[in-house]
C-alpha positions as CSV (number, residue, x, y, z in Angstrom):
1,M,-35.2,20.1,18.3
2,S,-32.1,17.9,18.3
3,D,-32.3,14.1,18.5
4,I,-29.5,14.0,21.1
5,L,-29.7,16.3,24.1
6,T,-26.6,16.8,26.3
7,E,-26.5,18.5,29.7
8,R,-23.4,19.0,31.8
9,S,-23.7,19.3,35.6
10,G,-20.2,19.6,37.2
11,S,-18.3,16.5,36.2
12,I,-21.4,14.6,35.0
13,L,-22.5,14.6,31.4
14,R,-26.0,13.6,30.8
15,V,-26.9,12.4,27.2
16,E,-30.5,11.8,26.2
17,F,-31.9,10.4,23.0
18,N,-35.0,12.4,21.9
19,R,-36.9,10.4,19.4
20,P,-39.9,9.1,21.3
21,A,-41.9,8.5,18.2
22,R,-39.3,6.0,17.0
23,K,-38.7,4.5,20.5
24,N,-35.4,6.4,20.6
25,A,-34.0,4.2,17.8
26,M,-30.7,5.7,16.6
27,T,-30.1,6.9,13.1
28,S,-26.7,6.9,11.5
29,S,-26.4,10.7,12.1
30,M,-27.4,10.2,15.8
31,Y,-24.7,7.4,16.1
32,I,-22.1,9.8,14.7
33,A,-23.2,12.6,17.1
34,F,-23.2,10.3,20.0
35,A,-19.7,9.1,19.1
36,D,-18.6,12.7,19.0
37,V,-20.0,13.3,22.5
38,L,-18.2,10.2,23.8
39,N,-14.9,11.2,22.1
40,A,-15.1,14.7,23.7
41,A,-15.7,13.2,27.1
42,Q,-12.8,10.8,26.6
43,A,-10.5,13.6,25.6
44,V,-11.3,15.4,28.9
45,A,-10.8,12.2,30.9
46,Q,-7.4,11.7,29.2
47,R,-6.3,15.3,29.9
48,L,-7.2,14.8,33.6
49,A,-5.5,11.4,33.8
50,A,-2.3,13.0,32.4
51,G,-2.5,15.8,34.9
52,P,-0.9,16.1,38.3
53,R,-2.8,13.3,40.2
54,S,-1.9,14.4,43.7
55,V,-3.1,17.9,43.0
56,I,-6.3,16.7,41.5
57,A,-6.9,14.5,44.5
58,Q,-6.3,17.4,46.8
59,I,-8.8,19.5,44.9
60,R,-11.4,16.8,45.1
61,Q,-10.9,16.4,48.8
62,L,-11.1,20.1,49.4
63,S,-14.2,20.5,47.3
64,A,-15.9,17.7,49.1
65,S,-15.1,19.2,52.5
66,A,-16.0,22.8,51.6
67,F,-19.7,22.5,52.6
68,D,-19.0,20.9,56.0
69,N,-16.2,23.2,57.1
70,S,-16.4,26.8,58.3
71,L,-14.5,29.4,56.3
72,S,-11.6,29.4,58.7
73,E,-11.4,25.6,58.7
74,Q,-11.5,25.4,54.9
75,L,-8.8,28.1,54.6
76,R,-6.6,26.1,57.0
77,A,-7.2,22.9,55.0
78,E,-6.4,24.7,51.7
79,R,-3.2,26.2,53.2
80,S,-2.1,22.8,54.4
81,A,-2.9,21.2,51.0
82,Q,-0.9,23.9,49.2
83,E,2.1,23.3,51.5
84,R,2.0,19.5,50.7
85,V,1.6,20.1,46.9
86,L,4.5,22.6,46.7
87,D,6.9,19.8,47.8
88,A,5.5,17.3,45.3
89,H,7.2,16.2,42.1
90,E,4.3,17.6,40.0
91,C,4.9,21.1,41.2
92,F,8.6,21.0,40.3
93,E,7.8,19.4,36.9
94,G,5.1,22.0,36.2
95,V,7.3,25.0,36.9
96,R,10.3,23.4,35.0
97,A,8.0,22.7,32.0
98,F,6.7,26.2,32.0
99,F,10.2,27.8,31.9
100,E,11.4,25.2,29.3
101,K,8.2,26.0,27.2
102,R,7.2,22.4,27.0
103,D,4.3,20.2,28.1
104,P,4.7,18.8,31.6
105,N,5.1,15.1,32.2
106,F,3.3,14.4,35.5
107,L,3.8,10.6,35.4
108,P,5.6,9.4,38.6
109,R,9.3,8.7,38.2
């Protein structure tokens, strides 16, 4: 069994040290493995931070409201969000970057 256990649940990453006989003291190999886990999580966070912020905010809001809305209410909310996003700078930049075969720059102007 591994000395470091990881479990992902949605956007939450749970990291557990598994050395009870040594009171979970870290070895040098555990420290390196833990650093790798943190670096991977940081890379995901950086990709999200560089992404289209207004779109990500809309996705979070729609996801949060999905359990409280009926299907027709949720579809209406999603249609409205799509209409707002289609007029955003991020949408134009994403399409332009796709056709120009380059990475998009979603930072506000």
